[in-house]
N, C-alpha and C positions, 0 to 999 in steps of 0.2 A: 503493498500498498504506500503509495505516496503522498503521505501527508502535507506536503506542500500544495501541490494540487488541491487536496480536498479543502485546505485552509482558504485557498483562493475561491475555492466555489462557496464555501460558508460566507466569507466577504463577501460577496456577490448578493446571495441571498439579505444578508445583514443591512446591505446599502440599498434594497430596495424602496422606494417613496411610497410606492402604492400600498404596502402592506401593514396591517399593525403588528406590535411586537409578537403577538401570541402566535399569528401566523408562520411568523419568521421563525419561531423559534419551534413550531410543528415542523415546517419545511426541513430545520437542521435535523429534527430529530428522525425524518424519514431518510433524509440524505444520511447519514452516519449509521443509521441500523442498515440502509441498503449497500452502502458501499464498502463497508468493512466487515468481513467476513466473521470476527469474533465479537460483533456488538450485536448482541442477541436482544436487548432492550435498554432504549435510551429514552431519558426522559429529564424534565425537569421538577425542581421542587423548591419550593420560594417561602421564605421564612415570614413567621408573623413574629415578631419580636414580643412584642405585650403577651401572648399567651404562650412564648416559647415551644411554636409548633412550626412544622414544615408542613406544605400543602401543595400536593402532586399538581404541577401544569401541564403542558406538552409533553406527549409521548409517544412513541413507536414501540409496538410490542406487545406480547401477549396484555390483557386485562389484569390489573393489580388491585387487592384489597386495600392495599396499604396507600390510600390518599391523604392522610394525616398523620405526620411523625413526629412524636414529643421529642423537643431536643435531647440528647443524650441516648436515645434507644435507636438501636442498629447503628450500621455502619454512616447513613445520611444523618442521623441525629448526633451522631458521634462528632462528623465534620461540620454540624452547626456550632458545634460547642467548640472545638479545638481548632478552626478557622484552618486546616489543613487539609490536602489531600489526602487520601488515604487510598491506598491500593491494594488490594486484597487478592493473594493468590488462590487461597483455598477458603470459601465461605466456612467449610464444616470447621476448621481451626479456631472461629471467632464465637466467642461466648455471648457477644452481644449483636447476635445477626438475627435479621428477618428476614424469613425467607417469603421472596414474592412468589417462586417459583422453583418449582422441586428440581427441574433442570438446572438453576444457575449454580456454578463453581465457583467464577470469580467474580470482583467488581471493584470499580474503579469511581470515586466520588470526588468531585475537585469543587471547590467554593467559589461560588461568582461574586466578586468584590465590586461596591459600587461606591466612589468616594470613602473608600477606608473600610466600610461596612460588609460584612456578610450578608447579602439578601438573599441567596439562595444557592443552588447547587448543580450541577449535572450529575447523574446518575445513570453508569452504564454498567449493565450485567453481562456476563457471558457464561455461556455453557461448555466453556473451555477450563480446564484446570489451567493455572499459571497462565492467561488470556494477554495479560495488559505487562508492557513493557514501560521503559522509562521515554520510550519514543512517543506511546500514548499520551502519558501524563504531560508531556509538554506540549504537544499539539494542544490536548483540550484544556490546558491552562492559558496557551495563547488563543483559542477559541473563546473562553470566556472572556479574556481581556477585551475582545472585539464586543462581544454581547453588552459586556458593561457599558460601552459609549452608548447602547440604545436609551438607557434609563438616565 
């Protein structure tokens, strides 16, 4: 996978003038899930700081029951608290993991910062063990920097 080309395509989607942010994020989810073989579920969660919860936004992949996640719960909830990218090679090795799908083997969650505040995150699940690399991490962090410009 050429993440440079994928990032360029993502920027094109984000720079469209006619679409609302939700539509752009949905297009990104669809693009990532279809373009990267090991991205089996791609979605965004957004933080409600007052309630200390994450709320599911646009996503591509199987439906999930996890539409609201408390801060600290699961990988996504931990990222909401730590403000750090969390890459999990094997979800079964995590004590604080919320299973969205029995086929998921690995996960990466990258926080989305706007003006220095963690407003949400991109969450990607893979049905392959050890699916994510530092290249995935760098690509997703750069993409989130581009997304932050929309807010």
